[in-house]
C-alpha positions in Angstrom: -9.6 -26.3 5.7 -10.4 -22.6 5.2 -8.2 -19.5 5.3 -6.8 -18.6 8.8 -6.6 -14.8 9.4 -5.1 -13.1 12.4 -6.8 -9.8 13.1 -4.6 -7.5 15.3 -6.1 -4.3 16.7 -6.1 -2.8 20.2 -9.8 -1.8 20.0 -12.0 -4.7 21.0 -15.0 -3.3 19.1 -13.1 -3.1 15.9 -11.9 -6.7 16.3 -15.4 -7.9 17.1 -17.1 -6.0 14.3 -14.6 -7.1 11.6 -14.7 -10.7 12.8 -18.6 -10.6 12.7 -18.6 -9.2 9.2 -16.1 -11.7 8.0 -18.2 -14.5 9.4 -21.2 -13.3 7.3 -19.3 -12.5 4.1 -16.6 -15.3 4.2 -17.7 -18.1 6.6 -14.8 -20.2 5.2 -12.4 -17.8 6.9 -11.3 -18.6 10.5 -10.5 -15.4 12.3 -8.3 -15.2 15.4 -7.8 -12.0 17.3 -4.8 -10.3 19.1 -5.0 -7.0 21.0 -1.4 -5.9 20.7 2.0 -6.6 19.2 3.1 -9.1 21.8 -0.1 -11.2 21.3 0.4 -10.9 17.5 3.9 -12.3 17.7 2.8 -15.2 19.9 -0.3 -15.9 17.8 1.7 -16.0 14.6 4.2 -18.5 16.1 1.4 -20.7 17.4 -1.2 -20.6 14.6 0.8 -19.7 11.5 -2.1 -17.8 9.9 -2.5 -17.5 6.1 -2.7 -13.7 6.5 -2.3 -11.1 9.2 -4.6 -8.0 9.2 -2.9 -5.6 11.5 -3.6 -2.1 13.0 -0.8 0.3 12.4 -1.2 2.1 15.7 -1.0 0.0 18.9 0.2 0.9 22.4 3.1 -1.6 22.7 4.5 -1.6 19.1 3.3 -0.3 15.8 2.0 -2.6 13.2 5.0 -1.8 11.1 7.4 -2.8 13.9 5.5 -6.1 14.3 5.5 -6.7 10.6 9.3 -6.2 10.5 9.7 -8.6 13.4 7.5 -11.2 11.8 9.5 -11.0 8.6 12.7 -11.4 10.6 11.4 -14.5 12.3 10.6 -16.1 8.9 6.9 -15.5 8.5 6.4 -15.3 4.8 2.6 -15.1 4.4 0.8 -11.8 3.5 0.6 -8.9 6.0 -2.1 -6.3 5.4 -1.8 -3.1 7.4 -5.1 -1.7 8.7 -4.8 2.1 9.0 -6.9 5.2 9.8 -5.1 7.2 7.1 -3.2 6.5 3.9 -0.2 8.3 2.4 2.7 7.8 0.1 4.9 7.6 3.2 2.7 4.9 4.6 3.0 2.9 1.4 6.8 3.1 1.5 6.9 2.3 5.2 4.5 -0.6 4.9 6.5 -2.1 2.0 9.8 -1.6 3.9 8.3 -3.4 6.9 7.4 -6.3 4.7 3.7 -5.8 4.3 2.0 -6.5 0.9 -0.6 -3.8 1.4 -2.6 -1.5 3.5 -6.3 -0.9 3.7 -8.0 2.1 5.3 -10.4 1.6 8.2 -12.7 4.1 6.6 -13.1 1.9 3.5 -16.2 -0.4 3.4 -16.0 -4.0 4.4 -16.1 -5.1 0.7 -12.8 -3.2 0.1 -11.2 -4.9 3.1 -12.3 -8.3 1.8 -11.1 -7.3 -1.7 -7.7 -6.4 -0.2 -7.4 -9.7 1.6 -8.4 -11.7 -1.6 -5.8 -9.8 -3.6 -3.0 -10.5 -1.1 -4.1 -14.2 -0.8 -3.9 -14.4 -4.6 -0.3 -13.1 -4.6 -1.0 -9.5 -5.4 -0.5 -6.3 -3.5 -3.0 -3.7 -2.3 -1.8 -0.3 -1.4 -5.1 1.6 -1.6 -6.1 -0.5 -4.7 -5.4 -3.9 -6.0 -2.4 -4.5 -8.2 -3.5 -4.6 -11.9 -1.8 -8.1 -12.3 -4.0 -9.7 -9.7 -7.8 -8.9 -10.0 -9.7 -9.4 -6.8 -12.1 -12.3 -6.4 -15.7 -11.2 -6.9 -17.7 -10.7 -3.7 -20.8 -12.8 -3.2 -22.5 -10.2 -1.0 -23.9 -6.9 -2.1 -23.0 -5.3 1.3 
């Protein structure tokens, strides 16, 4: 069985685009989608994904709030925050919420895949992979 990823973003076009790109780059990944924090909480309980890729800004709850909630309910798999902007404060806030990393939406799809690979291998990715866990090489030149 492949890797199960829950993609949480309130913008349908972002979810559809990322899911489509993952299907091309990593067909072994199964991607489920949630549009908000409430759907994310329910989806995690139901499907127990291997990784959650979550927007930081959503209308009902921030990705950081949902990450904290998931950690409180015992979800121990990686959480990757998907943000428009990065900062030292975001790094601290994401870590405090229980996320293992964040990736910027402005980064290319290969960087997003690299971040996911790094987290699935046990590393962290706060703008770059942790030196102890080199990312898996990408098969595509996209």
